[in-house]
C-alpha positions in Angstrom: 28.8 -6.7 20.9 26.9 -8.9 23.0 24.1 -7.5 24.9 26.3 -7.8 28.5 28.7 -5.2 27.1 25.8 -2.4 26.9 23.0 -3.5 29.2 24.3 -3.4 33.1 21.6 -3.8 35.0 22.8 -3.7 39.0 21.6 -5.4 41.6 21.0 -2.5 44.4 18.3 -1.1 42.1 19.7 1.9 40.7 21.5 2.7 37.7 24.6 2.1 36.4 27.0 5.6 37.7 27.8 4.7 34.0 24.8 4.9 32.1 23.6 7.5 35.5 25.6 10.0 34.5 24.7 9.9 30.5 20.7 11.0 31.2 19.3 14.1 31.6 17.0 14.5 35.3 15.0 10.8 35.0 12.5 9.3 37.4 10.8 6.2 39.0 6.8 7.0 39.0 6.1 3.7 42.0 3.0 4.3 41.1 2.5 3.5 37.8 3.6 0.4 37.0 4.9 -0.8 33.6 2.9 -3.6 32.7 -0.3 -1.1 33.4 -0.6 0.8 30.1 -3.8 1.8 31.2 -2.5 3.8 34.2 0.5 5.9 31.5 -1.9 6.7 29.6 -4.4 8.5 32.5 -1.0 8.7 33.3 -0.5 11.6 29.9 -3.8 12.7 30.0 -2.9 14.2 33.5 -0.1 15.7 32.5 -2.1 17.7 28.9 -4.5 18.5 31.1 -2.4 19.6 34.0 -0.3 21.9 31.4 -3.6 23.1 29.3 -4.8 24.6 32.6 -0.7 25.8 33.8 -1.2 28.0 30.1 -4.7 29.1 30.4 -4.8 29.7 33.6 -7.8 27.3 33.8 -8.8 25.3 37.2 -7.2 21.8 36.5 -10.7 19.7 36.3 -9.4 16.4 35.6 -11.0 12.8 36.7 -7.6 10.5 37.2 -10.3 7.8 35.5 -12.1 7.7 33.1 -16.1 6.6 33.2 -14.9 3.8 30.7 -12.2 2.8 33.4 -9.9 0.1 32.9 -12.6 -2.2 32.0 -13.8 -3.6 28.4 -16.2 -0.7 26.9 -19.3 -2.2 25.0 -21.6 -0.7 22.7 -25.0 -2.0 21.6 -26.1 -0.1 18.6 -29.3 -2.0 18.3 -31.3 -4.2 20.8 -30.2 -6.9 18.9 -26.6 -6.5 20.3 -27.1 -6.0 23.3 -29.6 -9.5 23.3 -26.2 -10.4 22.2 -24.0 -9.3 24.7 -26.3 -10.3 27.3 -26.3 -13.6 26.2 -22.0 -13.7 26.6 -22.1 -12.5 30.2 -24.5 -14.6 31.1 -21.7 -18.1 29.4 -19.7 -15.9 30.8 -20.5 -15.7 34.1 -18.4 -12.9 35.2 -20.3 -10.0 36.6 -23.0 -7.8 35.1 -23.0 -4.7 33.3 -23.3 -1.0 33.6 -24.6 1.7 31.7 -22.9 4.6 32.0 -24.1 6.2 28.6 -28.6 6.6 28.0 -30.0 3.4 25.3 -30.7 6.5 22.7 -28.1 8.1 20.4 -28.9 11.7 19.7 -27.0 13.9 18.3 -26.7 17.2 20.9 -28.2 21.3 21.0 -25.2 22.6 19.5 -24.8 20.4 16.5 -25.2 22.1 13.2 -26.5 19.6 10.5 -26.6 22.9 7.8 -23.8 22.5 5.7 -21.6 25.4 5.4 -20.4 24.2 1.7 -22.4 24.8 -1.1 -25.0 22.4 -2.9 -23.0 20.2 -5.8 -25.0 21.7 -8.5 -22.9 19.2 -11.3 -21.8 19.5 -14.6 -22.8 21.9 -16.9 -24.9 20.4 -20.4 
């Protein structure tokens, strides 16, 4: 079997009638290009948020773009990491950096620091 026997596209940009009749409700989303994986991902997150909000009755507090956006994100664990990133940015001559978090990593105040599991007591001798 040749691909042309089962892959058909019309020149008008519409789905072939034989194919169209076999598919359930299908939609093209012009605002989400096939090659834009980030927008597809954010759309999926939006669908999940909308379904959750509909089920719980909570107001929709969804932001279409995250703080990270489409930009590369670098986490610098030490000042040396940030120095290395800055040196790389200087070599590349492409924009700068925008801080999206605080410089220190701290546990949230409501984080439990005691394990709910009993401490290991070792094997009896």
